[in-house]
TORTIDREN-730043 format. One record per residue: residue number from 1; residue in three letters; x, y, z of N, C-alpha, C, O in turn. Coordinates in steps of 0.2 Angstrom, whole numbers, always signed. Layout:
[NUM,Ala,[X,Y,Z],[X,Y,Z],[X,Y,Z],[X,Y,Z]]
...
//
This chain:
[1,Met,[-223,-88,+36],[-216,-88,+36],[-213,-94,+39],[-215,-96,+44]]
[2,Leu,[-208,-97,+35],[-204,-103,+38],[-197,-101,+39],[-194,-98,+35]]
[3,Leu,[-195,-101,+46],[-188,-100,+47],[-184,-107,+48],[-187,-111,+51]]
[4,Tyr,[-179,-107,+45],[-175,-114,+45],[-168,-112,+45],[-165,-107,+43]]
[5,Asn,[-164,-118,+47],[-157,-117,+47],[-154,-121,+41],[-154,-128,+41]]
[6,Trp,[-152,-118,+35],[-151,-122,+29],[-145,-126,+30],[-145,-132,+28]]
[7,Lys,[-140,-124,+34],[-134,-128,+35],[-135,-135,+38],[-133,-140,+36]]
[8,Lys,[-140,-134,+43],[-142,-140,+46],[-146,-145,+42],[-145,-151,+42]]
[9,Val,[-150,-142,+38],[-155,-146,+34],[-150,-150,+29],[-151,-156,+27]]
[10,Phe,[-145,-146,+26],[-141,-149,+20],[-137,-154,+23],[-135,-159,+20]]
[11,Lys,[-134,-153,+29],[-129,-158,+33],[-133,-164,+34],[-131,-170,+33]]
[12,Asp,[-139,-163,+37],[-143,-169,+39],[-146,-173,+33],[-147,-179,+34]]
[13,Ala,[-147,-170,+28],[-149,-173,+22],[-143,-176,+18],[-144,-179,+13]]
[14,Asn,[-137,-175,+20],[-131,-178,+17],[-131,-175,+9],[-128,-179,+5]]
[15,Gly,[-133,-169,+8],[-133,-167,+1],[-138,-170,-3],[-138,-168,-9]]
[16,Ser,[-143,-174,-1],[-148,-177,-5],[-153,-172,-6],[-157,-170,-1]]
[17,Val,[-155,-171,-12],[-160,-166,-14],[-167,-169,-12],[-172,-165,-10]]
[18,Asn,[-168,-175,-12],[-174,-179,-10],[-175,-178,-3],[-181,-177,-1]]
[19,Asp,[-170,-179,+1],[-170,-178,+8],[-171,-170,+10],[-175,-169,+15]]
[20,Val,[-168,-166,+7],[-169,-159,+8],[-177,-157,+7],[-180,-154,+11]]
[21,Val,[-180,-160,+2],[-187,-158,+0],[-191,-162,+6],[-196,-159,+8]]
[22,Leu,[-189,-168,+8],[-193,-171,+13],[-193,-167,+19],[-198,-166,+23]]
[23,Ile,[-187,-165,+21],[-187,-160,+27],[-191,-154,+27],[-194,-152,+31]]
[24,Phe,[-191,-151,+21],[-195,-145,+19],[-202,-147,+20],[-206,-143,+23]]
[25,Lys,[-204,-152,+17],[-211,-154,+18],[-213,-155,+25],[-219,-153,+28]]
[26,Met,[-209,-158,+29],[-210,-160,+36],[-211,-153,+40],[-215,-152,+44]]
[27,Leu,[-206,-148,+39],[-206,-142,+42],[-212,-138,+40],[-215,-134,+45]]
[28,Thr,[-214,-138,+34],[-220,-134,+32],[-227,-137,+34],[-231,-133,+36]]
[29,Asn,[-228,-144,+33],[-234,-147,+35],[-234,-150,+42],[-240,-152,+44]]
[30,Gly,[-229,-150,+45],[-229,-153,+52],[-230,-161,+51],[-233,-164,+55]]
[31,Leu,[-227,-164,+46],[-228,-171,+45],[-225,-175,+51],[-220,-173,+54]]
[32,Val,[-228,-181,+53],[-225,-185,+58],[-224,-192,+55],[-228,-194,+51]]
[33,Pro,[-218,-195,+57],[-217,-202,+54],[-222,-207,+56],[-224,-207,+62]]
[34,Arg,[-224,-211,+51],[-228,-217,+53],[-226,-222,+58],[-229,-224,+62]]
[35,Asn,[-219,-223,+57],[-216,-228,+62],[-208,-227,+61],[-206,-222,+58]]
[36,Lys,[-205,-231,+65],[-197,-230,+65],[-194,-232,+59],[-188,-230,+58]]
[37,Tyr,[-197,-235,+54],[-194,-237,+48],[-196,-231,+42],[-193,-231,+37]]
[38,Asp,[-200,-227,+44],[-202,-221,+39],[-195,-217,+38],[-192,-215,+43]]
[39,Lys,[-194,-215,+32],[-188,-211,+31],[-188,-204,+34],[-183,-201,+36]]
[40,Leu,[-194,-202,+36],[-194,-195,+40],[-192,-196,+47],[-190,-191,+50]]
[41,Tyr,[-192,-202,+50],[-190,-203,+57],[-184,-200,+59],[-183,-198,+64]]
[42,Lys,[-179,-201,+55],[-172,-199,+57],[-171,-191,+57],[-167,-188,+60]]
[43,Phe,[-176,-188,+54],[-176,-180,+54],[-181,-177,+59],[-180,-171,+61]]
[44,Tyr,[-186,-181,+61],[-192,-179,+65],[-190,-175,+71],[-193,-170,+73]]
[45,Leu,[-186,-178,+75],[-184,-175,+82],[-179,-169,+82],[-177,-167,+87]]
[46,Lys,[-176,-168,+76],[-171,-163,+76],[-174,-156,+75],[-179,-155,+73]]
[47,Asp,[-170,-151,+78],[-172,-144,+78],[-169,-140,+72],[-163,-140,+71]]
[48,Tyr,[-173,-138,+67],[-171,-135,+61],[-172,-127,+61],[-172,-124,+56]]
[49,Ser,[-174,-125,+67],[-175,-117,+67],[-169,-113,+66],[-163,-116,+68]]
[50,Gly,[-169,-108,+62],[-164,-104,+61],[-166,-97,+58],[-171,-95,+59]]
[51,Lys,[-161,-94,+54],[-162,-87,+52],[-163,-87,+44],[-164,-81,+41]]
[52,Ser,[-163,-92,+41],[-165,-93,+34],[-173,-93,+34],[-176,-95,+38]]
[53,Tyr,[-176,-90,+29],[-183,-89,+28],[-186,-90,+21],[-182,-89,+16]]
[54,Ile,[-192,-92,+22],[-196,-92,+16],[-203,-89,+18],[-206,-92,+23]]
[55,Leu,[-205,-84,+14],[-212,-81,+16],[-218,-85,+15],[-222,-86,+19]]
[56,His,[-218,-89,+9],[-224,-93,+7],[-222,-100,+6],[-222,-103,+0]]
[57,Pro,[-220,-104,+11],[-218,-111,+10],[-224,-115,+8],[-223,-120,+4]]
[58,Asp,[-230,-113,+10],[-236,-117,+8],[-237,-117,+0],[-239,-122,-3]]
[59,Val,[-236,-111,-2],[-237,-110,-10],[-232,-114,-14],[-233,-117,-19]]
[60,Leu,[-225,-114,-11],[-220,-118,-14],[-222,-125,-14],[-221,-129,-19]]
[61,Leu,[-224,-127,-8],[-225,-134,-7],[-231,-136,-12],[-231,-142,-15]]
[62,Tyr,[-236,-132,-12],[-242,-134,-16],[-240,-135,-24],[-243,-139,-27]]
[63,Asn,[-236,-131,-26],[-234,-131,-33],[-228,-135,-34],[-225,-135,-40]]
[64,Leu,[-225,-139,-29],[-219,-143,-30],[-219,-148,-35],[-214,-150,-38]]
[65,Tyr,[-225,-151,-37],[-226,-156,-42],[-224,-154,-49],[-223,-158,-53]]
[66,Lys,[-224,-147,-50],[-222,-144,-56],[-215,-144,-58],[-212,-143,-63]]
[67,Tyr,[-211,-145,-52],[-203,-143,-52],[-200,-149,-50],[-202,-154,-47]]
[68,Thr,[-193,-150,-52],[-189,-155,-49],[-187,-154,-42],[-187,-148,-40]]
[69,Asn,[-185,-159,-39],[-182,-158,-32],[-175,-154,-32],[-174,-151,-27]]
[70,Ile,[-172,-155,-37],[-166,-150,-38],[-167,-143,-38],[-164,-139,-35]]
[71,Glu,[-173,-141,-42],[-175,-134,-42],[-177,-132,-35],[-175,-126,-33]]
[72,Ala,[-181,-136,-32],[-183,-134,-25],[-177,-133,-20],[-177,-129,-16]]
[73,Ala,[-173,-138,-20],[-167,-138,-16],[-163,-131,-17],[-160,-128,-13]]
[74,Gln,[-162,-130,-24],[-158,-124,-25],[-162,-117,-23],[-159,-113,-20]]
[75,Tyr,[-168,-118,-24],[-172,-112,-21],[-171,-111,-14],[-170,-105,-12]]
[76,Leu,[-172,-116,-10],[-171,-116,-3],[-164,-114,-1],[-163,-110,+4]]
[77,Ala,[-159,-116,-5],[-152,-114,-3],[-151,-107,-4],[-148,-104,+0]]
[78,Leu,[-153,-105,-10],[-152,-98,-12],[-156,-93,-8],[-154,-87,-6]]
[79,Ala,[-162,-95,-6],[-166,-91,-1],[-163,-90,+6],[-163,-85,+9]]
[80,Ser,[-159,-95,+8],[-155,-95,+14],[-150,-90,+14],[-147,-88,+20]]
[81,Leu,[-148,-87,+8],[-142,-82,+8],[-145,-75,+10],[-141,-71,+11]]
[82,Arg,[-152,-74,+10],[-154,-68,+11],[-154,-66,+18],[-156,-70,+22]]
[83,Pro,[-152,-60,+20],[-152,-58,+27],[-159,-57,+30],[-163,-53,+27]]
[84,Leu,[-161,-61,+35],[-167,-60,+38],[-168,-53,+41],[-174,-50,+41]]
[85,Ala,[-163,-50,+44],[-163,-43,+47],[-165,-38,+41],[-169,-33,+42]]
[86,Glu,[-162,-39,+35],[-164,-35,+30],[-171,-35,+28],[-175,-30,+26]]
[87,Tyr,[-174,-41,+28],[-181,-42,+27],[-185,-38,+32],[-190,-35,+30]]
[88,Tyr,[-184,-39,+38],[-187,-36,+43],[-187,-28,+43],[-191,-24,+44]]
[89,Ala,[-181,-26,+41],[-180,-18,+41],[-183,-15,+34],[-186,-10,+35]]
[90,Ser,[-182,-19,+29],[-185,-15,+22],[-190,-19,+18],[-193,-17,+14]]
[91,Gly,[-191,-25,+20],[-196,-30,+17],[-193,-33,+10],[-197,-35,+6]]
[92,Glu,[-186,-32,+10],[-183,-35,+4],[-183,-42,+3],[-181,-46,+8]]
[93,Ile,[-186,-45,-2],[-186,-52,-3],[-182,-55,-8],[-182,-61,-10]]
[94,Thr,[-178,-51,-12],[-173,-53,-17],[-166,-54,-14],[-165,-52,-9]]
[95,Leu,[-162,-57,-19],[-155,-58,-17],[-151,-54,-22],[-151,-56,-28]]
[96,Asp,[-147,-49,-20],[-142,-46,-24],[-137,-51,-26],[-134,-54,-22]]
[97,Leu,[-135,-52,-32],[-131,-57,-35],[-124,-56,-32],[-119,-60,-32]]
[98,Phe,[-122,-50,-30],[-116,-48,-27],[-114,-52,-21],[-109,-54,-19]]
[99,His,[-120,-54,-17],[-119,-57,-11],[-120,-65,-12],[-120,-69,-7]]
[100,Asn,[-120,-67,-18],[-121,-74,-20],[-114,-77,-21],[-111,-76,-26]]
[101,Pro,[-112,-82,-17],[-105,-85,-18],[-106,-91,-23],[-101,-94,-25]]
[102,Ile,[-112,-93,-25],[-113,-98,-30],[-113,-96,-37],[-116,-91,-39]]
[103,Asp,[-109,-100,-41],[-109,-99,-48],[-116,-99,-51],[-119,-104,-51]]
[104,Arg,[-118,-93,-55],[-125,-93,-58],[-126,-98,-63],[-132,-100,-64]]
[105,Ser,[-121,-101,-66],[-122,-106,-71],[-125,-112,-68],[-128,-116,-72]]
[106,Leu,[-125,-113,-61],[-128,-119,-58],[-135,-119,-57],[-139,-124,-57]]
[107,Phe,[-138,-112,-57],[-145,-112,-56],[-148,-107,-62],[-154,-105,-61]]
[108,Ile,[-145,-106,-67],[-148,-102,-72],[-154,-104,-75],[-158,-101,-78]]
[109,Asn,[-155,-111,-76],[-160,-114,-79],[-166,-116,-74],[-170,-120,-75]]
[110,Asn,[-165,-114,-68],[-170,-115,-62],[-176,-111,-64],[-176,-105,-64]]
[111,Arg,[-182,-115,-65],[-188,-111,-66],[-191,-108,-60],[-196,-104,-61]]
[112,Leu,[-189,-109,-54],[-191,-106,-48],[-188,-99,-47],[-190,-95,-43]]
[113,Leu,[-183,-98,-51],[-179,-92,-50],[-178,-87,-56],[-179,-90,-62]]
[114,Arg,[-178,-81,-55],[-177,-76,-61],[-172,-71,-59],[-172,-68,-54]]
[115,Ile,[-167,-70,-64],[-162,-65,-63],[-164,-59,-67],[-166,-59,-73]]
[116,Glu,[-164,-53,-64],[-166,-47,-67],[-162,-41,-64],[-162,-40,-58]]
[117,Asp,[-158,-38,-68],[-154,-32,-65],[-149,-34,-60],[-149,-31,-55]]
[118,Glu,[-146,-40,-61],[-141,-43,-56],[-144,-44,-49],[-141,-44,-44]]
[119,Thr,[-151,-45,-49],[-155,-47,-43],[-158,-54,-44],[-161,-55,-50]]
[120,Leu,[-158,-58,-39],[-161,-64,-40],[-168,-64,-37],[-169,-62,-31]]
[121,His,[-173,-66,-41],[-180,-65,-38],[-182,-73,-37],[-181,-77,-41]]
[122,Phe,[-186,-74,-32],[-189,-80,-30],[-196,-80,-32],[-200,-76,-30]]
[123,Leu,[-198,-85,-36],[-205,-85,-39],[-210,-85,-34],[-215,-81,-35]]
[124,Phe,[-210,-89,-29],[-216,-89,-24],[-215,-85,-18],[-219,-85,-14]]
[125,Glu,[-210,-81,-18],[-209,-76,-13],[-213,-69,-15],[-215,-65,-11]]
[126,Glu,[-214,-68,-21],[-218,-62,-24],[-225,-64,-25],[-228,-60,-29]]
[127,Val,[-228,-69,-22],[-235,-70,-22],[-239,-64,-18],[-237,-63,-12]]
[128,Pro,[-244,-61,-21],[-247,-56,-18],[-251,-59,-12],[-254,-64,-12]]
[129,Thr,[-251,-55,-7],[-255,-58,-1],[-262,-56,-1],[-264,-51,-5]]
[130,Glu,[-267,-59,+2],[-274,-58,+2],[-275,-51,+6],[-272,-50,+12]]
[131,Lys,[-280,-47,+4],[-282,-41,+8],[-288,-43,+12],[-293,-46,+9]]
[132,His,[-288,-42,+18],[-294,-43,+22],[-298,-37,+23],[-304,-37,+26]]
//
């Protein structure tokens, strides 16, 4: 599980979907900038911990090459609207569209998201876990 602060990620990325994805990669893989000229350098020492969550950031990152950065940024933004307390209490990983302030026409064509019965489902959150 990755906990992050979406507002800080978005603010530091200045709304750039490429920078949002770069920060996501840094948080998921623990990337370190090669030098002070590396684009990652300006994000590296900042604290992005928060109450937004993604259960399987590694699975999203592994499959990221199949999707656009816009789709990934929308996925992260909409996932941040889910209450962490509700996940801990009930295990709920979807988002009721009633709680979504964003116009659905902006993300209706996102291949990482699925709307079913006024509920937003996240493709890589519903990945079955391994049984030991």
